[in-house]
TITI-121871 format. One record per residue (C-alpha): residue in three letters; x, y, z. Coordinates in Angstrom, 2 decimals. Example, Ala and Ser with C-alpha at 12.3 -4.5 7.8 and 13.67 -1.06 7.14 Angstrom:
BEGIN
['ALA'; [12.30; -4.50; 7.80]];
['SER'; [13.67; -1.06; 7.14]];
! end
This chain:
BEGIN
['MET'; [12.26; 25.66; 15.43]];
['SER'; [10.23; 28.84; 15.53]];
['ALA'; [6.67; 29.10; 16.72]];
['HIS'; [5.49; 29.31; 13.09]];
['GLN'; [7.36; 26.19; 11.95]];
['VAL'; [5.61; 22.82; 12.24]];
['GLU'; [7.36; 19.48; 12.01]];
['ASP'; [6.40; 17.58; 8.85]];
['ARG'; [6.25; 13.88; 9.70]];
['GLY'; [5.72; 12.83; 6.11]];
['LEU'; [2.90; 11.08; 4.29]];
['LEU'; [1.30; 8.04; 5.93]];
['ARG'; [-0.72; 5.58; 3.87]];
['PHE'; [-2.81; 3.29; 6.04]];
['LEU'; [-5.45; 0.63; 5.53]];
['THR'; [-8.56; -0.27; 7.53]];
['CYS'; [-9.80; -3.85; 7.34]];
['GLY'; [-11.91; -6.24; 9.33]];
['SER'; [-14.99; -8.44; 9.24]];
['VAL'; [-18.38; -7.36; 7.97]];
['ASP'; [-20.04; -4.72; 10.19]];
['ASP'; [-16.95; -4.16; 12.31]];
['GLY'; [-17.28; -0.44; 11.61]];
['LYS'; [-14.44; 0.31; 9.18]];
['SER'; [-16.28; 3.00; 7.23]];
['THR'; [-17.70; 4.52; 10.43]];
['LEU'; [-14.20; 4.66; 11.92]];
['ILE'; [-12.86; 6.57; 8.92]];
['GLY'; [-15.88; 8.86; 8.91]];
['ARG'; [-15.41; 9.60; 12.60]];
['LEU'; [-11.69; 10.25; 12.05]];
['LEU'; [-12.42; 12.70; 9.24]];
['PHE'; [-15.22; 14.34; 11.23]];
['ASP'; [-13.24; 14.78; 14.45]];
['THR'; [-10.17; 16.11; 12.63]];
['LYS'; [-12.37; 18.72; 10.88]];
['ALA'; [-11.53; 17.26; 7.46]];
['ILE'; [-15.11; 17.24; 6.12]];
['LEU'; [-16.36; 20.10; 3.98]];
['ALA'; [-19.66; 21.70; 5.00]];
['ASP'; [-21.47; 20.70; 1.80]];
['THR'; [-20.32; 17.08; 2.18]];
['LEU'; [-21.57; 16.97; 5.75]];
['THR'; [-24.90; 18.43; 4.67]];
['ALA'; [-25.24; 15.76; 1.97]];
['ILE'; [-24.67; 12.84; 4.34]];
['GLU'; [-27.01; 14.40; 6.92]];
['ARG'; [-29.70; 14.48; 4.24]];
['THR'; [-29.03; 10.86; 3.27]];
['SER'; [-29.08; 9.78; 6.93]];
['ASN'; [-32.46; 11.44; 7.42]];
['LYS'; [-33.87; 9.66; 4.36]];
['ARG'; [-32.83; 6.35; 5.89]];
['GLY'; [-34.66; 7.20; 9.10]];
['LEU'; [-31.54; 7.58; 11.24]];
['THR'; [-31.51; 9.91; 14.23]];
['ALA'; [-27.77; 10.63; 13.92]];
['VAL'; [-25.42; 11.25; 11.01]];
['ASP'; [-24.19; 8.00; 9.42]];
['LEU'; [-20.49; 8.76; 9.06]];
['SER'; [-19.88; 5.56; 7.05]];
['LEU'; [-21.49; 7.31; 4.06]];
['LEU'; [-18.28; 9.32; 3.68]];
['THR'; [-16.47; 6.27; 2.33]];
['ASP'; [-19.22; 3.98; 1.01]];
['GLY'; [-19.56; 5.74; -2.32]];
['LEU'; [-21.21; 3.08; -4.47]];
['GLN'; [-25.01; 2.90; -4.43]];
['ALA'; [-24.88; -0.86; -3.76]];
['GLU'; [-22.67; -0.21; -0.74]];
['ARG'; [-25.10; 2.30; 0.73]];
['GLU'; [-28.11; 0.08; 0.11]];
['GLN'; [-26.54; -3.04; 1.62]];
['GLY'; [-24.54; -1.29; 4.33]];
['ILE'; [-21.33; -3.02; 3.28]];
['THR'; [-18.06; -2.02; 1.61]];
['ILE'; [-17.49; -3.51; -1.85]];
['ASP'; [-14.87; -1.39; -3.58]];
['VAL'; [-11.73; 0.15; -2.08]];
['ALA'; [-12.38; 3.77; -1.11]];
['TYR'; [-9.51; 6.23; -0.68]];
['ARG'; [-9.80; 9.32; 1.44]];
['TYR'; [-7.29; 12.10; 1.99]];
['PHE'; [-6.87; 14.38; 4.97]];
['SER'; [-4.17; 16.18; 6.88]];
['THR'; [-3.44; 17.40; 10.38]];
['GLY'; [-1.00; 20.02; 11.50]];
['THR'; [1.96; 17.68; 11.19]];
['ARG'; [1.32; 15.17; 8.41]];
['LYS'; [-0.80; 14.10; 5.43]];
['TYR'; [-2.74; 10.85; 5.24]];
['ILE'; [-4.15; 8.56; 2.56]];
['ILE'; [-6.72; 6.12; 3.96]];
['ALA'; [-7.78; 2.97; 2.15]];
['ASP'; [-11.08; 1.46; 3.28]];
['ALA'; [-10.88; -2.17; 2.14]];
['PRO'; [-13.85; -4.58; 1.92]];
['GLY'; [-14.05; -7.42; 4.44]];
['HIS'; [-15.77; -10.07; 2.33]];
['GLU'; [-13.69; -13.03; 1.18]];
['GLN'; [-14.86; -12.59; -2.42]];
['TYR'; [-13.24; -9.14; -2.45]];
['THR'; [-9.80; -10.41; -1.39]];
['ARG'; [-8.27; -8.98; -4.56]];
['ASN'; [-9.56; -5.50; -3.62]];
['MET'; [-7.91; -5.67; -0.22]];
['PHE'; [-4.70; -7.07; -1.70]];
['THR'; [-4.49; -4.08; -4.05]];
['ALA'; [-5.21; -1.54; -1.31]];
['ALA'; [-2.70; -3.10; 1.10]];
['SER'; [0.15; -3.06; -1.41]];
['THR'; [0.95; 0.62; -0.77]];
['ALA'; [0.00; 0.88; 2.94]];
['ASN'; [2.57; 1.42; 5.66]];
['LEU'; [0.17; 0.70; 8.54]];
['ALA'; [-2.96; -1.43; 8.84]];
['ILE'; [-5.80; -0.97; 11.30]];
['ILE'; [-7.39; -4.37; 12.00]];
['LEU'; [-10.87; -3.79; 13.42]];
['ILE'; [-12.43; -6.30; 15.80]];
['ASP'; [-16.01; -6.16; 17.04]];
['ALA'; [-15.79; -6.25; 20.86]];
['ARG'; [-18.89; -8.49; 20.94]];
['LYS'; [-17.46; -11.11; 18.56]];
['GLY'; [-13.73; -11.19; 19.29]];
['VAL'; [-11.11; -12.63; 16.93]];
['LEU'; [-12.82; -14.20; 13.90]];
['THR'; [-11.65; -16.13; 10.83]];
['GLN'; [-11.75; -12.95; 8.76]];
['THR'; [-9.64; -11.20; 11.39]];
['ARG'; [-6.96; -13.85; 10.95]];
['ARG'; [-7.27; -13.70; 7.17]];
['HIS'; [-6.85; -9.93; 7.00]];
['SER'; [-3.91; -10.03; 9.40]];
['TYR'; [-2.24; -12.71; 7.28]];
['LEU'; [-2.76; -10.67; 4.11]];
['ALA'; [-1.33; -7.58; 5.80]];
['LYS'; [1.78; -9.54; 6.75]];
['LEU'; [1.97; -11.08; 3.28]];
['VAL'; [2.08; -7.74; 1.45]];
['GLY'; [4.70; -6.37; 3.83]];
['ILE'; [2.76; -3.85; 5.91]];
['PRO'; [5.27; -3.21; 8.71]];
['HIS'; [2.94; -1.93; 11.44]];
['LEU'; [-0.40; -3.31; 12.63]];
['LEU'; [-2.86; -1.61; 14.97]];
['VAL'; [-5.61; -3.84; 16.37]];
['ALA'; [-8.59; -1.62; 17.17]];
['VAL'; [-11.23; -3.26; 19.37]];
['ASN'; [-14.29; -1.35; 18.21]];
['LYS'; [-17.87; -1.07; 19.52]];
['MET'; [-16.75; -0.99; 23.14]];
['ASP'; [-19.97; 0.93; 23.82]];
['LEU'; [-21.92; -2.29; 23.09]];
['VAL'; [-20.10; -4.19; 25.84]];
['ASP'; [-20.39; -1.36; 28.37]];
['TYR'; [-16.70; -0.48; 27.90]];
['ASP'; [-15.75; -3.65; 29.77]];
['GLN'; [-11.99; -3.95; 30.33]];
['ALA'; [-12.07; -7.73; 30.79]];
['THR'; [-13.61; -8.19; 27.34]];
['TYR'; [-10.88; -6.06; 25.79]];
['ASN'; [-8.12; -7.92; 27.66]];
['GLN'; [-9.43; -11.29; 26.45]];
['ILE'; [-9.45; -10.15; 22.81]];
['VAL'; [-5.90; -8.83; 23.16]];
['ALA'; [-4.74; -12.15; 24.61]];
['ASP'; [-6.43; -14.13; 21.81]];
['TYR'; [-4.94; -11.98; 19.08]];
['LYS'; [-1.45; -12.04; 20.59]];
['ALA'; [-1.53; -15.85; 20.47]];
['PHE'; [-2.47; -15.76; 16.78]];
['ALA'; [0.10; -13.04; 16.00]];
['GLU'; [2.86; -15.17; 17.49]];
['GLN'; [1.68; -18.13; 15.40]];
['ILE'; [2.10; -16.31; 12.04]];
['GLY'; [5.09; -14.20; 13.06]];
['LEU'; [3.62; -10.71; 13.34]];
['ALA'; [6.20; -8.45; 14.92]];
['ASP'; [4.92; -4.89; 15.46]];
['VAL'; [1.33; -5.05; 16.79]];
['ARG'; [-0.37; -2.45; 18.99]];
['PHE'; [-3.84; -2.51; 20.58]];
['ILE'; [-6.46; 0.13; 21.34]];
['PRO'; [-10.09; 0.04; 22.59]];
['LEU'; [-12.48; 2.50; 20.96]];
['SER'; [-16.00; 3.36; 19.88]];
['ALA'; [-16.12; 4.71; 16.34]];
['LEU'; [-19.82; 5.52; 16.72]];
['ASN'; [-19.36; 7.70; 19.80]];
['GLY'; [-15.83; 8.88; 19.05]];
['ASP'; [-14.18; 7.44; 22.17]];
['MET'; [-10.38; 7.16; 21.79]];
['ILE'; [-10.38; 8.28; 18.11]];
['VAL'; [-9.27; 11.91; 18.35]];
['ASP'; [-10.67; 12.73; 21.80]];
['ARG'; [-10.17; 10.29; 24.67]];
['GLY'; [-13.72; 10.49; 25.96]];
['GLU'; [-14.64; 9.66; 29.55]];
['ARG'; [-15.72; 6.02; 29.32]];
['LEU'; [-12.36; 4.32; 28.72]];
['ASP'; [-10.52; 5.78; 31.70]];
['TRP'; [-8.93; 2.38; 32.43]];
['TYR'; [-6.96; 2.61; 29.16]];
['ASP'; [-3.93; 4.86; 29.57]];
['GLY'; [-2.40; 4.43; 26.11]];
['PRO'; [-2.45; 6.89; 23.19]];
['THR'; [-5.52; 7.69; 21.09]];
['LEU'; [-5.86; 6.50; 17.50]];
['ILE'; [-4.77; 9.84; 16.05]];
['ASP'; [-1.77; 9.91; 18.42]];
['ILE'; [-0.64; 6.52; 17.08]];
['LEU'; [-1.11; 7.64; 13.48]];
['GLU'; [0.78; 10.85; 14.09]];
['SER'; [3.79; 9.01; 15.51]];
['ALA'; [3.89; 6.14; 12.99]];
['PRO'; [7.04; 6.02; 10.81]];
['ALA'; [6.60; 7.21; 7.23]];
['ALA'; [7.50; 4.99; 4.28]];
['HIS'; [11.20; 4.75; 3.29]];
['THR'; [12.37; 6.01; 6.70]];
['GLU'; [13.01; 2.83; 8.68]];
['GLN'; [15.97; 1.35; 6.82]];
['ALA'; [18.65; 2.42; 4.37]];
['GLU'; [17.52; 1.89; 0.77]];
['SER'; [19.46; 1.41; -2.45]];
['PHE'; [18.85; 3.94; -5.23]];
['ARG'; [16.42; 2.66; -7.86]];
['PHE'; [15.35; 4.80; -10.84]];
['PRO'; [13.33; 3.04; -13.57]];
['VAL'; [13.45; 5.17; -16.73]];
['GLN'; [10.02; 6.21; -17.97]];
['TYR'; [10.92; 8.53; -20.83]];
['VAL'; [13.97; 9.88; -22.63]];
['CYS'; [13.60; 13.65; -23.10]];
['ARG'; [15.36; 14.80; -26.26]];
['PRO'; [13.98; 18.15; -27.55]];
['GLN'; [13.85; 18.16; -31.34]];
['ALA'; [12.40; 21.52; -32.31]];
['SER'; [14.01; 24.24; -30.26]];
['ASP'; [15.57; 27.60; -31.03]];
['ASN'; [17.73; 27.33; -27.93]];
['PRO'; [21.22; 26.09; -28.89]];
['GLU'; [21.78; 24.81; -25.34]];
['LEU'; [19.04; 22.22; -25.84]];
['HIS'; [20.43; 20.75; -29.05]];
['ASP'; [22.49; 18.19; -27.11]];
['TYR'; [20.04; 17.83; -24.23]];
['ARG'; [19.28; 14.25; -23.21]];
['GLY'; [17.38; 13.80; -19.97]];
['PHE'; [16.12; 10.60; -18.42]];
['MET'; [12.76; 11.08; -16.75]];
['GLY'; [11.28; 8.86; -14.08]];
['ARG'; [10.45; 8.40; -10.42]];
['VAL'; [12.90; 7.62; -7.63]];
['GLU'; [11.34; 4.41; -6.33]];
['ALA'; [13.81; 3.95; -3.48]];
['GLY'; [16.87; 5.61; -1.98]];
['GLU'; [18.28; 8.96; -3.04]];
['ILE'; [20.76; 10.32; -5.58]];
['LYS'; [23.06; 13.36; -5.58]];
['VAL'; [24.83; 15.28; -8.30]];
['GLY'; [28.24; 13.65; -8.83]];
['ASP'; [27.20; 10.19; -7.61]];
['SER'; [28.36; 7.19; -9.59]];
['VAL'; [25.53; 5.21; -11.18]];
['THR'; [25.18; 2.09; -13.31]];
['VAL'; [22.70; 1.70; -16.13]];
['LEU'; [20.98; -1.66; -16.51]];
['PRO'; [20.89; -3.87; -18.52]];
['ASN'; [24.03; -2.68; -20.36]];
['GLY'; [26.02; -2.34; -17.12]];
['LEU'; [27.77; 0.90; -18.14]];
['THR'; [28.85; 3.27; -15.37]];
['THR'; [28.75; 7.06; -15.36]];
['LYS'; [28.08; 9.97; -13.01]];
['VAL'; [25.08; 12.21; -12.46]];
['LYS'; [25.70; 15.61; -14.06]];
['ASP'; [22.45; 17.30; -13.08]];
['ILE'; [19.08; 16.63; -11.45]];
['GLN'; [16.20; 18.72; -12.75]];
['LEU'; [12.65; 19.35; -11.60]];
['TYR'; [10.41; 21.79; -13.49]];
['GLY'; [13.48; 23.30; -15.17]];
['ALA'; [15.30; 23.96; -11.87]];
['SER'; [18.42; 22.09; -10.79]];
['LEU'; [18.47; 20.12; -7.52]];
['ASP'; [21.39; 18.95; -5.42]];
['LYS'; [19.69; 15.62; -4.78]];
['ALA'; [16.50; 13.65; -5.38]];
['ILE'; [14.81; 11.44; -2.81]];
['HIS'; [12.33; 8.56; -2.79]];
['GLU'; [8.96; 9.04; -4.56]];
['GLN'; [10.23; 12.18; -6.30]];
['SER'; [9.76; 12.45; -10.08]];
['VAL'; [12.79; 14.11; -11.69]];
['THR'; [14.95; 14.24; -14.81]];
['LEU'; [18.53; 12.93; -14.58]];
['LEU'; [21.32; 14.17; -16.83]];
['LEU'; [24.42; 11.98; -17.06]];
['GLU'; [28.02; 12.88; -17.83]];
['ASP'; [28.47; 10.30; -20.61]];
['GLU'; [26.46; 9.48; -23.73]];
['ILE'; [24.85; 6.11; -22.97]];
['ASP'; [22.11; 4.35; -24.90]];
['ILE'; [19.19; 4.31; -22.45]];
['SER'; [15.50; 3.74; -23.15]];
['ARG'; [12.23; 3.20; -21.30]];
['GLY'; [12.39; 0.04; -19.18]];
['ASP'; [16.07; 0.46; -18.30]];
['MET'; [17.02; 1.21; -14.70]];
['ILE'; [19.60; 3.56; -13.20]];
['VAL'; [20.99; 2.36; -9.85]];
['ASN'; [23.86; 2.86; -7.39]];
['SER'; [27.08; 1.47; -8.84]];
['ASP'; [27.85; -0.38; -5.61]];
['GLU'; [24.27; -1.63; -4.87]];
['LEU'; [23.05; -3.50; -7.93]];
['PRO'; [19.74; -5.38; -8.00]];
['ALA'; [19.52; -8.93; -9.27]];
['GLN'; [19.24; -9.37; -13.06]];
['THR'; [17.17; -12.49; -13.47]];
['LYS'; [15.04; -14.36; -16.02]];
['GLN'; [13.33; -16.51; -13.38]];
['ILE'; [11.61; -15.35; -10.20]];
['ASP'; [9.87; -16.95; -7.24]];
['ALA'; [6.85; -14.94; -6.17]];
['VAL'; [3.63; -14.81; -4.18]];
['VAL'; [0.81; -13.95; -6.57]];
['CYS'; [-2.81; -12.91; -6.02]];
['TRP'; [-4.94; -13.80; -9.04]];
['LEU'; [-7.30; -10.94; -9.90]];
['SER'; [-9.11; -12.20; -12.97]];
['GLU'; [-12.33; -14.16; -13.36]];
['THR'; [-10.49; -16.17; -16.04]];
['PRO'; [-8.31; -18.77; -14.26]];
['LEU'; [-4.54; -18.78; -14.63]];
['SER'; [-3.35; -21.17; -17.32]];
['PRO'; [0.25; -22.47; -17.02]];
['ALA'; [0.17; -23.16; -20.77]];
['ARG'; [-0.36; -19.48; -21.64]];
['THR'; [2.11; -16.65; -22.05]];
['TYR'; [1.46; -13.41; -20.15]];
['TRP'; [3.03; -9.99; -20.02]];
['LEU'; [4.82; -9.19; -16.75]];
['ARG'; [5.18; -5.49; -15.96]];
['HIS'; [7.91; -4.72; -13.42]];
['THR'; [8.44; -0.98; -12.78]];
['THR'; [8.60; 0.44; -16.35]];
['ARG'; [9.81; -2.79; -17.96]];
['GLU'; [7.53; -5.30; -19.71]];
['VAL'; [8.62; -8.85; -20.52]];
['LYS'; [6.83; -12.01; -21.58]];
['ALA'; [6.41; -14.61; -18.83]];
['LYS'; [5.18; -18.16; -18.32]];
['VAL'; [4.41; -20.07; -15.15]];
['ALA'; [7.15; -22.62; -14.53]];
['VAL'; [5.55; -24.27; -11.49]];
['ILE'; [2.87; -23.53; -8.89]];
['ALA'; [4.43; -24.53; -5.59]];
['HIS'; [1.22; -24.26; -3.57]];
['ARG'; [-1.99; -22.31; -3.09]];
['VAL'; [-2.79; -20.77; 0.30]];
['ASP'; [-6.16; -21.56; 1.84]];
['ILE'; [-6.93; -18.03; 2.97]];
['ASN'; [-9.17; -19.20; 5.82]];
['SER'; [-7.13; -22.04; 7.33]];
['LEU'; [-3.79; -20.54; 6.15]];
['GLU'; [-2.73; -24.03; 5.06]];
['ASN'; [-0.79; -24.71; 1.85]];
['GLU'; [-2.57; -26.77; -0.80]];
['PRO'; [-1.41; -28.23; -4.14]];
['ALA'; [-2.77; -26.43; -7.22]];
['ASN'; [-2.58; -26.66; -11.01]];
['THR'; [-4.33; -23.36; -11.68]];
['LEU'; [-5.52; -20.26; -9.84]];
['ALA'; [-9.04; -18.84; -9.66]];
['MET'; [-10.02; -15.26; -8.82]];
['ASN'; [-8.86; -14.19; -5.32]];
['ASP'; [-6.50; -17.19; -5.00]];
['ILE'; [-3.08; -16.55; -3.49]];
['ALA'; [-0.21; -18.86; -4.39]];
['ARG'; [3.55; -19.30; -4.36]];
['LEU'; [4.89; -19.92; -7.88]];
['SER'; [7.89; -19.57; -10.19]];
['LEU'; [7.87; -17.56; -13.42]];
['LYS'; [10.18; -17.84; -16.41]];
['LEU'; [10.84; -14.58; -18.27]];
['ALA'; [11.82; -13.96; -21.87]];
['GLN'; [14.11; -11.08; -20.84]];
['PRO'; [15.73; -10.23; -17.52]];
['ILE'; [14.25; -7.81; -15.00]];
['PHE'; [16.16; -5.86; -12.36]];
['ALA'; [14.54; -6.94; -9.15]];
['ASP'; [14.90; -6.74; -5.40]];
['ASN'; [13.29; -8.93; -2.80]];
['TYR'; [9.90; -7.48; -1.83]];
['GLU'; [10.96; -7.26; 1.83]];
['THR'; [13.85; -5.03; 0.77]];
['SER'; [12.00; -2.80; -1.68]];
['ARG'; [8.25; -2.91; -2.22]];
['ALA'; [8.51; -0.88; -5.45]];
['THR'; [11.14; -2.99; -7.23]];
['GLY'; [9.97; -6.22; -5.61]];
['ALA'; [6.43; -6.06; -7.00]];
['PHE'; [4.92; -6.66; -10.42]];
['ILE'; [1.63; -7.15; -12.23]];
['ILE'; [0.62; -9.80; -14.76]];
['ILE'; [-1.24; -8.73; -17.92]];
['ASP'; [-3.29; -10.86; -20.29]];
['GLU'; [-1.67; -10.30; -23.70]];
['SER'; [-4.95; -10.84; -25.59]];
['THR'; [-7.19; -8.48; -23.57]];
['ASN'; [-4.56; -6.20; -21.97]];
['ASN'; [-6.36; -6.68; -18.64]];
['THR'; [-4.40; -6.88; -15.39]];
['VAL'; [-4.98; -10.43; -14.18]];
['GLY'; [-2.50; -10.85; -11.34]];
['ALA'; [-0.33; -8.99; -8.85]];
['GLY'; [2.78; -10.44; -7.29]];
['MET'; [5.65; -9.97; -4.87]];
['ILE'; [9.14; -11.34; -5.48]];
['VAL'; [10.27; -13.55; -2.60]];
['GLY'; [13.32; -15.24; -4.07]];
! end
């Protein structure tokens, strides 16, 4: 590697969550500020707002709290996404609200994250909301958790306080089966252990927050994945003066998992016909292969009837074709779930009608106990079975988050009312 080449460690999506006033928005603001990711005009705007509020220092939480109600109340209500990059990788940060009534917001934000930062106020220790957020992070399959003990400046950077919080959280993590958990003390307000180490946490010899983020594995890199290509659109040019395009039939979509190469054998679902990849195109250029999260056009050697909602997969790694699924669902709508109603279920690019067969149990998000339920209200999380009018091509959510997830749509309003993960 030459001096001008820099290793690209891939995109990292991560989530910040914690109890009210744990400093999530301030942490993100500090991270953006210390990595020089804030434009001058943006910094000037938040300095002006900070002065209007009578603050002596810049309130970095204003970088993420975009709604007026958030700024007035000093809380996070909606999910805020921020983008920044360092010399080696790009980041997408999701700042999720901590309130229980915004569980659906956090559930949505966590569904695409590969790492979660669980903030704990050093003065308060492990709280009920800490346990709830950790459970939700595990539920949606976030593989890596970083417990950040914030506001160490308010406990005089006391090591014993930090050690006690670590011990308490480790006991809880073992109880719910959290595997990969790391810990770090920090002060988002003063910037200690965010990008710079500072001088007041000399007893901590671990990496800084940015060091941990820089070394975290990117999505799709930790295990071998089967190729999954839901078809979004069939490209068949009709009006063209180019004779070469008269027989052109390309299948456009996004590689949700795995990779594909020219010449590989693939199977088209649901018809089950097998063919080979003749060409892979991107912006009119041919590629040797396509990888995960890449949107491309596939050309196949044989004429096969394929339409939107079909899926192209490895011939030797087929997903399950099923008309009944077991799933964990978060209900997003103010209108309760009705087992008597029919809903639309959208899985990748395929839409099928679905009905609730049985609700196994609802999870009490505070006690983490399972409770019987006949319906679901907004923010409820439950294990249930769904019967489908047509089969979908699904993987277990633990295997593939893209082909193991779905949304539920109200057929009368076309509103998204639920989000789920296939567990069986």
